[in-house]
N, C-alpha and C positions, 0 to 999 in steps of 0.2 A: 553654263552653270549645272553641276551634276548633284543629284540628291541620293541619300541613302538612308533607310530607316533602321533604327535600332530598336526593336521591339515595336510596341503600338503607339509609344508616347514621346519618342525622341527622334528628330530629323536632323541630318547632317547635310548641309549644302556646302559646296565648294566654290569659292569666288576667285577672282584674280589669278587665272591659270593654276587654280588648286593651292595658291600660297596662302589664302584666308579661308578658313573653315568656319561656318556658322553651325553651332549646336543649338537647334530651336527646341524648346520645351513645347510639347503639343498634347495636352491633356485638358482640352477646353471645357469639358463637362464639370471638371473639379477644380477650375482656375489653377491648373498645374500643380495641385497638391501632390507631394512626393509620396507615392505609394511604394510598396515593396518592389513591384514590377518596374516602376518608373526608376527608381533607384539603381536597380540592376541595369537598366538601358543607359542611364547616364555614364555609369562605370564603364560599360561596354564600348560606348562611343568615344569616351576619352582615351581607353586603351588602344582602339584603332587609330584614333588621331595622333597618339604618342608614337606609334610605329610609322606613321606616314612621314617620311622626310620632306616631302614637298610642302607640307603645312608649316607655315612660318608664324601665324598668328591665329588664335581661335576667339571667335566672338560667341558669347552666350546670350541668346535671345529668347523671346516668347512669342507664340502666335496668338496668344489670348489678348483681346482688345483692352481688357481692364485690369489685367494682372501680369506681372512678371512670374511670381510664384508665391502662393500664400503658405507655404511651409509644409510640414508634415500632414499626411492624410489622416486626420483625427478621427474621421468616420471609420476608416479601417483599423486604426489603433483601438477604437472602442470595442471592437469585437475580439481583440487579443487577450488571451490569458497572459499571466506573468511569464510564462515559459514562451509564448509566442513572441512577446516583446524582446526577451532576451535573444531569441534566435534572429530576430530581425535587425538588432543593433549593429552587428557587423556589415550587414548588407547596406543599411542606410549610411554608416560611417564611410564605407568604401566609395560611395558616390561623391561626397563631399572632398574626401581626400583625392579622389581621381581629377577633380577639377583643380584643386589646390596644387597637386604635383605635376600638372602638365608642364613639359620643360620649355614650351613656347610662351610668348606674352599673350595674355588673355583679357579680354575687354567684356564687361557685362554691360548689356543694353536694357535699362530698366525703365519701365512705365507701369503706372498703377501700383497695385499691392506688391510688395516684396517684404514678406514678413516671416519671421522665424526661420526655418530652414531655406525659405526663398532668399531672404536676405543674406544668409550664410553663404548660399552658391554665389551671390554676387560679391560678397566679402572675400571669397576664395579666389577671385580674379585679381589682376594686377590694377585695372583702372575701371572705374564704374561711371558710365555714362547715363544720365537719367533725364527724362523730360520732366515738364511741369506737373504732370498728374501723379508722379511717383510719391509713394507713402511707404516708408520703411521703418523697420523696427524688430526687436527681438522680444516677443511677448510671452515667452515660455513660462516664466514664473507665474504668470496669471492662470496657467492650467496645471500648475503643480509640477513642472519639470524645469530644467535649465536649458540654455542653448546647448546642443550637443553636436552641432555640425562645424564647430570651430569657433562659434561666436564669442565665447569669453576669452579666446586668445587673440583672435583676429581684429576685434573691435578696438580693444585697447591700444594695438599697434598702430591703428589709424588715428584714434582721437584722444589717446591718453587714459590712464587707469581711472581717474575720477569721473571723467565724463562717461566713460564705458560703464561704470558702476552705476551711475544715475540712470542711464538708459535702460540697463538690464533689469535693475531693481524696481523701477516704476513701469516696466513692461509698455511704456508709452510709444505711440506711433508718431512718426516724424514726417511732416510734409516737405515736398521738394525743396522749397526755398531754405528752410532751416536745416535740411539735411546737407545742403550745399555749404552753408555757413559753417556747420559743425565739422565738415569733412567726411561726412558719412558717404557722400558721392564726390566724384571728382569734377565732373562737368555737367552743367545744367543746360539743357537745350529745349527748344520749343516743342509744344505737344505734338506728338506723333512723329518726332524726328529722332528719337533715341536709337532705333536699330540703323537708319541711314547714317547718322553721325558716328556711331560706333564702327560701322563697316569702313567708312571713309578713314577713320583714325587707324583701323586695322591695315588698311591698304597702304597708308603712309608708312607704318611700321614694317610691313612686309616687303617694302622696296629695299630695305637694308639687308645686310649680310645675315643669312640664316645661322651661320656659325656665331657671329657676333651677338645676335639676339639671344640665343640660348646661353651664351656665356655670361651676357649681361644679366639675365634673369638669374642665373645661378648665384652670381655674385651679390646681387640685391637680396635674394632670399636668404642665403646662408649667412651674410654679413650682418643682417638685421639684429639688432640686440647685443651684438658682441662690442667689447670695448674697441676703441680706434685701432690699436695695434693689431689685434687679431682680426678685425674687419679687412684692414689693409693687406694681410697675409691671405685672406680669402680672394680679395680682388687680384692680388698678384697671380695665384694660382689660376683663376680664370683668364687673366691676360696671357699667361703662358700657354693656355690651351688654344688660344687663337692666333698667337703671334706668328706661328710659323705654318698656318693654314693656307689653303689655296685661296680662300676668301680674302684674307689679308693681302696676299700678293695681287689678287686682281682688283681689290679695292684701291690699292696705291697705284697700280697701272692705270685704272680708269681715270683717276683724279688727274693723273699727270698728262693723260691723253684727251682730257676734257670730253669724256664720253660716259654714258651711263654704264654701270658695272653689269657684267654677266656672271653672277655668282655660281661658282661650281658647288657650293654647299658643303665643303669639306675643308 
């Protein structure tokens, strides 16, 4: 397993022969609150992972025992002038966008508090695995702002417009069991098992064609919200991008030869 730091607060570990990358939030003194420096590091780490063709799946984790991420660094924000806040906005936004736009499948491993921008980082992933200590929510209206890391757009895509409105307007925190029932998280695991289970899920994903994984994610993301006919056109374009690939040829050959595929990744 190799490790690489991006700034002071973000650590990237590579597992499974480099095919699974773990992006670990590591700002323990602030429960991973997203400061300007941390936002830059998240974006930089995602940019590096996006360029690494060996990476097939990214897992977003936390090194803090009691929190995934508590959201924006409000202590830092308290010192900002209006001009400072305006200057920081594109930096903060770039961090959430970087996670959301990763071309490979992404899995969030959540325990403890995942609030505001912290929950938005998880929502930016394709699948959320949470343990029984997880508490999630978008409390921004309680401090005079709104979710600004994608929450108002990502949450209704998960749970529907009315449920998302209730959660955003009340700013309430949702414990793990209810979060699973509402679809705020996808898998609920035993306490302390979120990282391990997320990495195991990522390893199962990463065993598949890297070309296929990227194309499937592209079809899922671009097709969501379109009418059926338009969505099927998105799917067809993604299918055409893989149908004549080396991975497709290898996958069919491996199936017929009853062996594990050796993906060329092209």
